[in-house]
C-alpha positions as CSV (number, residue, x, y, z in Angstrom):
1,X,0.0,0.0,0.0
2,X,1.2,3.5,-0.6
3,X,2.6,5.5,2.3
4,X,2.5,9.2,2.9
5,X,4.3,10.9,0.0
6,X,6.3,14.0,0.2
7,X,3.5,15.9,-1.5
8,X,1.0,14.7,1.1
9,X,3.3,15.6,4.0
10,X,3.8,19.1,2.5
11,X,0.1,19.7,1.8
12,X,-1.5,21.0,4.9
13,X,-5.0,19.9,3.8
14,X,-4.4,16.8,1.7
15,X,-4.7,14.1,4.4
16,X,-5.6,10.8,3.0
17,X,-9.0,11.6,1.6
18,X,-11.7,9.8,3.5
19,X,-9.3,9.3,6.4
20,X,-9.2,13.1,6.9
21,X,-12.9,13.1,7.6
22,X,-12.2,10.7,10.5
23,X,-9.4,13.0,11.7
24,X,-11.7,16.0,11.9
25,X,-14.8,14.2,13.2
26,X,-13.8,14.9,16.8
27,X,-13.4,18.6,15.9
28,X,-16.6,19.0,14.1
29,X,-18.4,20.8,16.9
30,X,-17.2,24.3,16.0
31,X,-14.1,24.4,18.1
32,X,-10.7,24.9,16.3
33,X,-7.5,23.5,17.7
34,X,-4.9,25.9,18.9
35,X,-1.5,24.7,20.1
36,X,0.1,26.8,22.8
37,X,3.9,26.4,23.3
38,X,5.6,28.6,25.8
39,X,6.3,29.4,29.5
40,X,3.8,30.0,32.2
41,X,3.6,33.6,33.4
42,X,0.8,33.3,36.0
43,X,-1.8,30.9,37.2
44,X,-4.9,32.4,38.8
45,X,-7.5,29.9,39.6
46,X,-8.3,28.1,36.4
47,X,-6.7,30.7,34.2
48,X,-3.2,30.0,32.9
49,X,-1.3,32.8,31.2
50,X,1.5,31.6,28.9
51,X,4.2,33.6,27.2
52,X,4.2,31.9,23.8
53,X,7.3,31.1,21.8
54,X,6.1,33.5,19.1
55,X,6.4,36.4,21.5
56,X,2.7,36.8,22.4
57,X,0.6,35.8,25.4
58,X,-2.2,33.2,25.6
59,X,-4.7,32.8,28.4
60,X,-6.0,29.3,28.7
61,X,-9.0,28.2,30.8
62,X,-8.1,24.9,32.6
63,X,-11.2,22.6,32.3
64,X,-12.0,19.9,34.8
65,X,-11.2,17.1,35.1
66,X,-7.7,18.4,34.4
67,X,-4.8,16.1,33.4
68,X,-1.2,17.2,33.8
69,X,1.6,15.1,32.4
70,X,5.4,15.4,32.4
71,X,7.8,13.5,30.1
72,X,10.7,11.1,30.5
73,X,13.3,10.3,28.0
74,X,12.9,7.0,26.1
75,X,15.7,4.7,25.0
76,X,15.4,3.4,21.4
77,X,15.1,-0.3,22.4
78,X,11.9,0.7,24.2
79,X,10.2,1.1,20.8
80,X,9.1,-2.4,19.8
81,X,6.5,-4.0,17.6
82,X,3.1,-3.0,18.8
83,X,4.3,0.3,20.4
84,X,1.9,3.2,20.0
85,X,3.8,6.3,18.7
86,X,2.9,9.9,18.0
87,X,5.5,11.0,15.5
88,X,6.2,14.6,14.5
89,X,8.0,14.2,11.2
90,X,9.4,16.0,8.2
91,X,9.4,14.8,4.6
92,X,12.3,12.5,3.8
93,X,13.7,10.9,0.7
94,X,12.0,7.9,-1.1
95,X,8.6,8.5,0.4
96,X,9.9,8.2,3.9
97,X,9.4,10.5,6.8
98,X,12.1,11.7,9.1
99,X,11.1,11.8,12.8
100,X,11.7,15.1,14.6
101,X,10.1,14.0,17.9
102,X,8.3,10.8,19.0
103,X,6.0,10.4,21.9
104,X,5.9,6.8,22.9
105,X,2.8,5.7,24.8
106,X,3.3,3.4,27.9
107,X,3.0,-0.3,27.2
108,X,-0.5,-1.5,26.7
109,X,-1.9,2.0,25.8
110,X,-3.3,2.6,22.3
111,X,-3.1,5.8,20.4
112,X,-5.8,7.4,18.2
113,X,-4.7,7.0,14.6
114,X,-4.0,10.4,13.1
115,X,-2.1,11.8,10.0
116,X,-2.3,15.5,9.6
117,X,-0.3,18.7,9.1
118,X,1.5,19.9,12.2
119,X,2.9,23.4,13.2
120,X,6.1,22.6,15.0
121,X,8.1,23.8,12.0
122,X,7.4,24.3,8.3
123,X,6.3,21.1,6.5
124,X,6.0,19.0,9.7
125,X,3.2,16.4,10.1
126,X,1.8,14.4,13.0
127,X,1.6,10.7,12.4
128,X,0.0,8.5,15.1
129,X,-0.1,4.7,14.9
130,X,1.1,1.4,16.1
131,X,4.5,-0.1,15.1
132,X,4.1,-3.0,12.7
133,X,7.7,-3.5,11.7
134,X,11.2,-2.4,12.7
135,X,14.3,-2.3,10.5
136,X,17.7,-1.7,12.1
137,X,20.7,0.0,10.6
138,X,24.0,1.1,12.0
139,X,23.0,4.6,12.8
140,X,19.3,4.8,12.3
141,X,16.2,2.8,12.8
142,X,13.2,2.7,10.4
143,X,9.8,1.8,11.9
144,X,6.7,1.1,9.9
145,X,3.5,2.5,11.4
146,X,0.0,1.3,10.6
147,X,-2.2,4.3,10.1
148,X,-5.7,3.9,8.7
149,X,-4.6,0.6,7.1
150,X,-1.7,2.2,5.4
151,X,2.0,1.5,6.0
152,X,4.0,4.6,6.9
153,X,7.8,4.4,7.0
154,X,9.5,6.6,9.6
155,X,13.2,7.0,10.0
156,X,14.4,7.6,13.6
157,X,17.8,9.3,13.8
158,X,20.1,10.1,16.7
159,X,18.7,13.6,16.6
160,X,15.1,12.5,17.1
161,X,13.7,13.4,20.5
162,X,12.1,10.3,22.2
163,X,9.8,10.9,25.2
164,X,7.0,9.1,27.1
165,X,4.3,10.8,29.1
166,X,4.3,10.3,32.9
167,X,1.9,11.6,35.6
168,X,2.4,15.1,36.9
169,X,0.3,17.3,39.2
170,X,-1.5,20.6,38.8
171,X,1.0,21.9,41.3
172,X,3.6,21.6,38.6
173,X,1.8,24.5,36.7
174,X,4.0,27.1,38.2
175,X,5.4,30.3,36.7
176,X,8.5,29.7,34.7
177,X,7.4,26.2,33.7
178,X,7.5,25.3,30.0
179,X,4.3,23.9,28.7
180,X,2.6,22.4,25.6
181,X,-1.2,22.7,25.4
182,X,-3.4,21.4,22.7
183,X,-6.2,23.8,23.4
184,X,-9.5,24.5,21.7
185,X,-10.7,28.0,20.8
186,X,-14.4,28.5,21.3
187,X,-16.7,30.7,19.3
188,X,-16.0,33.5,21.8
189,X,-12.3,33.3,20.9
190,X,-11.3,32.0,24.3
191,X,-8.9,29.1,24.7
192,X,-9.6,26.1,27.0
193,X,-7.9,22.8,27.7
194,X,-8.2,19.8,30.0
195,X,-4.7,18.5,29.4
196,X,-1.3,20.2,29.9
197,X,2.1,18.8,29.2
198,X,4.8,20.3,31.4
199,X,8.6,20.4,31.3
200,X,10.0,18.8,34.4
201,X,13.4,17.5,35.5
202,X,15.1,18.9,32.4
203,X,12.8,17.2,29.9
204,X,10.9,19.7,27.8
205,X,7.9,19.1,25.5
206,X,9.5,18.5,22.1
207,X,6.3,18.8,20.0
């Protein structure tokens, strides 16, 4: 089966035809995603003010129940057949993707399959799926993900950030903490989120 081509990875809207409808189904209630990356300035009650990496400020309403997670670094051998991965990638040669950052779910957890444009850097995409094959080489490792019944080849290099989510606490949402928030923007323009990823113990959100 064909995998994600360079053209598909570069095209912010061309996301596997019918599969794209499934990607956006969860967002079809009028709320648009808004990814907030930056450093906490203040937390007042359920309002979190973040100085974003773009130089602005974002105020996010923390919804209940609130989940706060940190990250730990992952060793390459921890990625095995069946592992669920969230891969931020750039287009690579020969219809292959080059992983910039990979979030590895804890063993036994499954990830919602996704393949869509991402805004970490120009031309990046998010690719969520389970590992169905692994090919070793001297310097790199190539994993094949199963996404919507397609095989997607992803090259992991020594520069790829590998992390796994671990539990954290709302108490970790302190000024000066680096955060990544996949928020939703309501019709009134306000941002809200029920999950926050925090930088802790020197491991910062790479996505």
